[in-house]
Every structure is written in structure tokens, then in C-alpha cells.
N, C-alpha and C positions, 0 to 999 in steps of 0.2 A: 296715564295721561298727566301731563304737567299742569300745575296750577298757575294761573296768570299772576303777574306782578301788577300792582302791589298786593301782596296777601293781606287779608284782614288780620295782621299779625298780633294785634293786641287781644284778639280772641283766640281761643285754643284751636290751633290748626293741627296739632299733633297730640298724641298721648304723652303723658308726663314722662314715661320711661323711653320715649323715642330718642335715639341717639342722632343728634344733628351733625356732630363732627367728632373728630379725634385730634389729640395733640400729636406732635411729631414723635412723642414717646409712646404713642398708642393708647393714651388715656381717653376714655369716652367723655363727651360733653353732651349732657342731656337737655331735652327741651325745657325742663324746669329751670336749669341753670341759665338758659338763654332768656327765659321770661324775667328772671331777676335782673339781667343786664338791660333788658328792654325797659323795665321799670326805672332803673338807674338813669338811662339816657333820656327817658321821658321827662323825669324831674329836672335834669340838667338843661334840656333844650326847650322846655315849655315856654320860657319867656323870651326866646329869640325873636327879634322884630324883623330881621332881614329876610328877604324872600329866598335868596340864594346863600348857601352855606358851603364853604370849602371843607372837604372831608379827606382825612388821610389817617389810616390806622393799619399797622402790619398784621394785627390779629383779625382774621376774616370774620370771626363771630362778632367782635366789637364793631367792626366796619359795617356788617350787615344790620346790626341793631341800630346804629346811628342812621343809616339810610332809611330803615323802616319807620323810625320815629319821625324823621324829617318828612317822609311821605305822608304820614298820618296827620302832620301839622300843615300840610299843603305847602311844604318848602321844596326847594330844588337843590339837590346835592351837586356840588362842583368838585370833580375828582381829578386832581393832578396826578401825573404818572410818577412823580418823585417830589422831593422837597428841596430841590436845589433853588438857590436864590433867583436864578434866571427864570425858572419855571414859575415861582411864586409871584414874581413881578407881573407875569401875564395873568395869573389867577386873580390878582388884585384888580384887574380890569373888570372882573365879573362880580366880585364880592370882597368885603373887608372883614367877614366873619369866618374864623378858622377854628375847626374843632378836630381833636384827635392828637396825633403825634407829629406836630409841626415844631420846627426849631424855635428856640426862645429868643429870636432876634426881633427887633421892633418892626412892626408892620404898619404902614400908613393907614389912616382911616379917612381917606378923602374920596372914596368911591361912592357914586350914586348907584346903589345896588339894584335899582330898577331900570337904569337907563338902557341896558342892552336887551332886557327881557322881551319886550314887545317888538323890537326891531329885528331880532335874530331868529325868531321862529313863529310862524303863524299859528301853530297849534299849541299855544302856551298852556291851555288847560290840560293837555295830555303830556306836557313836557316832563320827562322822568328824571333826567340828569344831564349834566354837562361834563364831558370827559375830554381830557387833553391828550393829543397825540403828537408825536414828533414829526411824522410824515417823512418825506424824503429830504427836507431841508435841515432838519434838526431843531428848528424853532417850534416851541409848543404852540399848538393850534387847537382852539376850542371847537368841539363837535357836539351839537345838540341832539339828544336822543329822546324819542317819545316812548311811552309805555307800549304803544302799538308796535313800534319797531322792535323793542326788546322782546315782547311776548311772541311776535311772529318768528323771530330767530330761535327762541327757545322751543317753539313747536317744530321748527325745521330740524333742529338738533335731535329732538326726541324721535321724530319720524325716521330720521336717517340712522341713528345709532342707539336708540333707546334700549333695544334688546341686548345689545353688546355691553352697555354700561350698567345693566341691572345687577344688583348685588355686589357692586364694586365700591371701593374707597377711592374717591377722587383726590388727587394731590398733584402739586406741580411746582415747576421752577419758574413759572410765569406769574408775575404779580397780579393780584385782583384789582390793581389800580390801572390796568391796561385792559382794553376792550375784550381781547381774546381770553385773558385770565378771568375777567369779571363774569363773562357768560359761561365759559366752559368749566371753570374751576370753582365758581361760587353759586351763581344763580341757577344754572342747570341742575346740579345735584340737589340743591336745596328745594326747588319746586318739584322735583321728581322724587323727593323723599329718600335720597341715597346720601350717605355721609361723605363729608369732605374733611381734609386736614386744615386746621385753622391757621397754619403758618406756611410761609414759602419754603420750599425745599431748596436749600442753598447748595448742597452737595448731593450728588447721586448716591454717595455712600450711605446717606440717611435712609435710603430705601430698605436697607437691611433690617432696621428696627421695626419695619412694618410688613415684613415678609409673610406674616400669618394671614394678611388680607389679600383679596383679589384686587389688584391695583389698576386704576384708570389714571395714567400719567399724562399730564398736560405740560408740554415742554416746548423747547425751541432749539434751533440749530446750535445756539451758543453752548448748550449742554450735550446735545446728542452727537455733535461732531468732536467732542472731547471726552469720550467714555474712559473712566479710570481703568487702567489695565490691571490694577491690583484687586479689584472687586471680585467676589465669588458670584459670577453671573449665572451659574447653573442654579443657585438658590433663588435668585431674583426671577429667573425664567419661569419657575413654577408658580410664582405669584402674579406675574404681569399678565393682564388680560387685554388692555388696549393702550396704545401710545398715540397721542395727538401732538402735532408740531405745527407752529405757525410763526409769523413774524418776519420770515425770510425763507427763500427756497433752501431746502436741505439738499446737500450734494448726494448724488446717487451712491457714491462710495460710502458715505456715512450711513445712508439708509440701509444698504446691504450689510454693513458691519453691525448695526443694531440688530437686524434680523438674525445674523449669524450668532451673536452672543446671547440674545434673549429669546429668539424664536417667535417674536411677535412683529408683524409688519408695522411700520410707522405710517400712520394716516396723516398726510400733510393737508392742511386746510389753507385755501387761498381766500382772502377777503380783505376787508379794511374796517377801520373804525366807523366809516360812513355807511358801508354796505352790510356789515355783519359777515358771517360765513357765506361764501358763494359756491365753492367747489372743493373737491378733494381728489387726492391721488395716492396710490401705494406704489412706490417705484420698483418694488420687487416684481410687480406685474406690468406696469406701464408708466411712462413718464408724462402722459397727457393728463390734463385736468378734466374732471367730470362734474358738471353742475349737480348740486344737491337737489333732492326731491322738492318740487315746488318753486324752483328757480329756473328762469329762462335766460339765455344769452344770445347775442348776435353781434355782428361787427358793424360799427358806424364810423366812417372816416378812418378805417384801419384800427380803430380803438375798440376795446371790449366794452360792450354795453350790457347792463344787467337789469333784469326785471325781477324784483324781489320785494315782498312786503316788508322785509327788514331794512330795505334801502329807502324806498319811497312808495307812497300809496299807488300812484298811477304813473305810467310811462316808463322810460328807461333812464337808468343812472349811467352816464357815460364816464368810464374810468380814464385814467391817463396811461393805461397799459395797452401797448400794441399787441395784436393777437392774430392767430390763424384758426379759423373754425374748420373742424373736420367733419366728414360725412356722417359719422356715427354720433355727432352731437358733442363730442369732446373738443377741447381747444388746447392750443399751446401758446405760451407767452413769448413775445418777441422784443421784450424791452419796453421802455417807457418813452412817451412822446418827448419828454425833456432829455432823452438820451441822444437826441440829434443835435450835434454841435457844429459850429462853423469855424473851420480852421483854414487860414490862408485863402479865404474866399470860397472854400469848398464845403458842402454839407457832408458831414461824416457821422456815421452811427457808432456811438460808444459801445453799443451792444455787439456790433460786428467785430470790433477790436478785442473786446473781452472774450468773445467766443473763441477766437483764434488763440489767444494767450492761454485760455483755460484748457485747450486741447493739447498743449505742449506737455511732454513727459516730465519736465522739471517743475511744472506748476501744479500746485494744489488748488489755488484759487486766485483770481485776478480781477481787479476793478480799475476802471479808467476814470480820470478826473480832468475836467477842463479848467485850466489855470489862468484865470483872467489877469491875476497879478504878475504873471510871468509871460507877458506878451501873447496871451491867448494860445499858449502851447498846451500840449497834452501830457499828463502825468499818469504813471501806472503804479498801482499798489499790488504787490505780488507776495502771496504766501507760498513758499517753496515746498516741494516734497523733500524727503530725506536726501535723495540724490541731488536735488537742486541746491540744498544747503551745502552739501559736500563740494559741489561745483563752485559755489560762491566763495567758500573758504580756500579752496585749492587754486582756483584760477582768477578770482577777483570779479568785481562788479562789472567792469567794462566788457569782459569776455562773455559774461552771462547775459548782459543786455543785448549784445549782438546776436547771440544764439536765439533768444526769445523773439527778437525783431525779425529774424530771417523768414519766419513763417508769414509775416505780413506782406512780403514781396509779391507784387502782382495782384494783390487783393485790396490793400488799403493804400491810398495816396501817401507818398512818402512824407509830405508835409504834416500829415496827421499821425505819424508814428510817435509813440511816447518819447518825449525829449528828457523827461525827468522820471526817475525810478525810485521806488521805496520798497525794500525787501523786509517783510515783517515776519515775526515768529507766529503771530496770530492776527487775524483781521480785527481792527478796532470796532467794538460794538457798543451800543447803549445798553441800559438795564433790561430792555425787552428782547435783546438778542438781535437787534436790527443794525445793519451797516448803513449809516446815513452819510450823505454828501459831506456834512460838516466834519464828521470824524475823520473822513479820508482827506479832506482839504487841509486839516490841521497838520498832517504829516509833511506837507510841503510849505507850511507857513511857520517859519522859524520863530517869529516873534510871539506866536500864539501857542508855542509848545506848553503843554500842561505841566505845571510845577507842583500842583496840589491835587489831592484826591477828590472824588465826587462825594460831596458832603451829603449825608443822609439825615442825621439827627444829632441833637445835643441836649443833655439834661444834667441836672445837679442832684447828686445823691446826698440827702441831708444826713444820713447815718454815717457815711464815710467821709463827708465833706470833700467829695471828689466830683469833678466834671467828667462826664462820660460822653465822648464823641464817637459817633459811628459813621463810617464811610466805606466806599468801595474804591479799590485801586483800578483806575482805567488802564487799558492795555497800551494806550499811546502816551503814557506818562513819560516825560522827558528823561527821567533818571533810569528807566529800564533800558534805554538804548546802549548796547554794548556791555551790559552788566547783567547777565553774561550771554554770550552767543548761544542760542538754542534753549536757554533756560533763564529768562529774566527774573531777577530778584531785586527787592528794594534795598539799596545800600544802607549800611548802618548810620553813616553820617546824616543821611536824609531823615531817618527816624528821629535822631536827636534834634535836628534843626526844626522839624515839624512840631515836636513836643514844645520847644521853646517858643516857636511862632504862635501856636494856639494858646499857650499859657499866658503870653503877653496880651493876647486879645481878650482873654477871660478874666485874668487876675489884675491886669494893668501892668505898669512898668515894673520889671523884676529887678532892675539894677544892672551892674556891670558883671559880665561873666567872669568867674574866678577859676573854676575847674570842674571837670567831670568826675564826680566823687566815686561813682560806681556805674558799671554797665555790664549787662549780661544778655547775649544773643542766644536764644534757645531754638528758634525755628524760623526758617526763611519766610518772607512775605512775597507772594507772587501776584501777577496780574489777575484781576477780577475777584480777588478775595474780599470778603466782607470783614472789616477790621474794627475793633473797638480800641480807642485810645483813652486811658484813664489818667487824669492829671490832678495832683494834690499839691498845694502850696503851703509850705511851713513858714509862716511869717517870721517867727522868732529867730530862726536860724537861716533864713533866706535860702531855703532849699526847695527845689522842685522835684517831686517824685513823678515818674511817668511809667506807663506800662502799655504795651501793645498786645492784644490777644485776638485769637481767631477761634470761634466756637468756645470750647473749654480749654484750649491750649494757649500757653503764654508764648508769644513770639520774642519779646524782649522787654527789659525793664532797666531802669537806671535812676540816678540822682544827679542833679546839677546844682552847683553852689554858686550864688551870686553875692556881690558886694553892694550894700545899700549906697545909693548916690547921696553925696553930701552937698 
């Protein structure tokens, strides 16, 4: 039986030798160590006057300790899904107090921290946290969650899969700053007294270090659809017990491939930040969704309606997903309400176009975008199969577009056929593995082409006198286009220009560029990689030292010389 949140965590909930978590290297983290961190955060947060406090920490133990202390102080954690400036601007509407691993840029202190509290949720006494989700638009949106909702979902998870997850080590590629990761990867194992890994799994190759455990993997299509071919999957197969995926539908092809390599079915979870987990499916058996125990569904105005204690106390939560309910109680999703667009005076289903394009033998995956800036025309973003890429290279874009459009004849009004096409190596996704409207839209919006990476954190190392910037390379970065076909890599000149750009932001004016004194490229940088850029400025000689690294590997390093302005 799972314990309810919040635990009376300042009293002893576990024996001192209880292993709460493990590091990615397999080192145990005991309850006694967690108690020390609780004492540290209690002292640090004791004097905070704000009701709501923004929390971000990549270490799940530190994150959990901060939340626990805030709850004991009757505070409300505010959890952004990342630390990008655009996200933090929205967070500032809730609070001006930030704790954890936030960038060291200036944050305004103009917020009335109580102004939204009583207008946003009637059950303020039970309000557990505020978490941000990107939704379908890509714009961060605050969702208020009560303890009753969180605990109801934890009971549902335990009733559905508790026996399967027993005696496992939970780890995942999904961040605990996202609702799926927070419940599945952190709260659920903690309250059910099973250990979890305290850091995100960035690469599936890291599983090999933990192969001695029975693994409960919490992941997303972003990773499961890109399994490394070089891994020794037979070794991992002996360790893997369960695999959960959420955030976006997993293709049936990917689901079957995971089962073929690992021998464990992928349990896909459908739900949302607002509703919690709603249903599940295993595509090796069936493509239909089945409600979890304790959850009811029905159709209201063609939309999926959900009755769940983790969504709302009474009544039905009506989603924006169109559905078909089947006789056995399962359901299938038929796209979203906002997938109906008006083109040339006719109402057209984006889902219908996508289904036709996705069935084509040259298509791996396809999405449709309504382009208001292009006279309300339709655009298509297509990830091609190997044969499709060969067709693109050998016969060109126009021939390929005509082949893909041919299947739309007689089904879709010609005015709604895609007028603009973008062929991509991989679909652009956000950090949680979601394909959002904004990321697709950017592919058609030349002036908004991404020229810089997704910023994660920045800190200054007093020992080395270096700034360390951490970021993720988005798939739709401008510089990946055509460099190279089929295997995009970050050009060397971009790495040099980024180093100079960020150095000027951090150290001030560097002077006039004189020469590139040294440069060494050791390992390519590819989309979705988590990269650290180290910058050191040698004032006396006007030299900038820079280095890019990925995990423990150096990607590149160099020195740039400047001349002092007179």
C-alpha cells in the first residue's frame, strides 16, 4: 500500500539503512543521507515569506527534499518544466522566489505572490503544487494540483501496476519536472518504498551500468523510437521488467521494435497534466486504449470525457480529444477538436490528412500544420523512411510531393492538400518528447528559425574561473539544415561563434577579433544532445578559451585572440 503525500517526512518514515535511491553509477543513497539534506533545506527555507516558491533541481533527491520542506512550511511549490527565459517569465506571474538550479540572470521582483492563489483554485488548503505544461500550443500553462488528486493517481498506479513494479529500480528519460515523470518516476516509487535513480537518463546506453537491477523504465517516444543499434540489448533484456511511455503516441513500428530487442512490451499511458494517467495500451496486443482501474470514460459531443478522482472530485472532465468508444469499454482516439481547420471555406480534418500521409510506404511519420501567415494554406512536415529519403535525393522534392499527394485524391478536397512541405530527419520535439504546434510551425516560419540552443543552466566555477553553460541542441536548429543530409551535425564555425557570443554576454566586450589561435574538433555534436560549454577569459592576454563537452567526452576546444579597443 502506498503512503499518501505529503508524508510526515521530518519524522522517521523509513529505517536508517533503507535505500531511497541510486545514482546513475549504481551507488546507493540511504534514508540517513536524505535526512541530512532535509535538515539542510529546512534551515535554508525556514525564513521564506512567500506562499509560492518556484522549484527546479535536476537531482531528484534534492528536488524531493525541497518539496517536502515547503509542504511542511505550508508553502506551495511552483514547478516549471525547464529554465528557459520564456518559461520563467510565465513562472514569475505566480511567484518571485526561486530555489534550486535556476540560471543566474536577473529576475524581477514585482509579483504579488498571493494575487492568483485564491482566484485560481477553490481548494487552496489542499493545493499541493503548481506545475507547468506546454500543452498543444507550446506556451507554458500553469496547472493547479491538489494533494487529493496526486494521491488518487498514486493509488490508481499502485492498483494497476504495483505487483509489476515491486522490487524494481525506477529510472527514466522523462524529467521529474513533468507530470508524467513526477508521478511515475519520483512520487510513486518513493511512497511505495522502491528505489529510483536520482538523475535523468540522458542516453539509453546508461542502462548498461545498471543492468544488475530489475529495471522499471519511464520513457517517451523521443527515446524509444531511436534505439541505439550498437547497444548489447540481450544484456539489457535480462534486466528490464517494465517499460512505460507517455507524452505522445508511440508508433506501432517502434513498439514492436522495442519488444523485439528487449522482450518487454511497452505500456503506453494516455493522460494529461490535468487528468493524470487515464488509460493504457500494449500495441503488441491491441492498438485500443483501456481505462485504468477506477476510471470511467464516455463520449460527450464526440469528445472523450473522463471520470477520475485524479482529474476532479465529481462529474466529468471533458478533454479536447475526439474519440470512439467500443463495446468492450476500450476507446480509440480520433484526433483533437482543434484539428478541424477551415481552408477555402471548407472544414477539413488535419487528422484525416495525417492518417493518409502516414499510411504511405515512403512516410515514417507526418503532421499537418495550418499556416495562417501563408494565406491560410496547409503545410505538411514529413519524416521519411529510408526508401523515402532515397526518393528525395534521387528524384527531388517536387516528384516526392506529388507521390505523397496522390493518395489524397478523392478523399480530401484539393484546396486542403498540403501546399508547403518540410522533409525532416527527425520530428522536432520538446524536452518531454512532445511534438507541439509551435515546433512544427517554426519549420515554415523563416524569420523564427532557431539560431541558438535551448538554454538549461549557467554557473560560475570559482576554482577554475570558468563559466559553465548547459544547453540542449533542438532538432529544428537552423544550422542543421543540409549539414548533413541524413545525419545532421553542428558546424564548427557555429561552435566558435556561439563561444564568442556567450563570452561577450558574460565577460563584457572582448575587443576586436584578431585570430583563431587553436581549434580542435574531436567529436561531432548532433540534435537533442545535452552539451556543456566552458568559457574562460584571460584578461592579460585577451584570449578566450572554450570547450564543448558531452557527458565525459570532449567535442571541441579552442582559443580565440582579441585586440583591446583603444
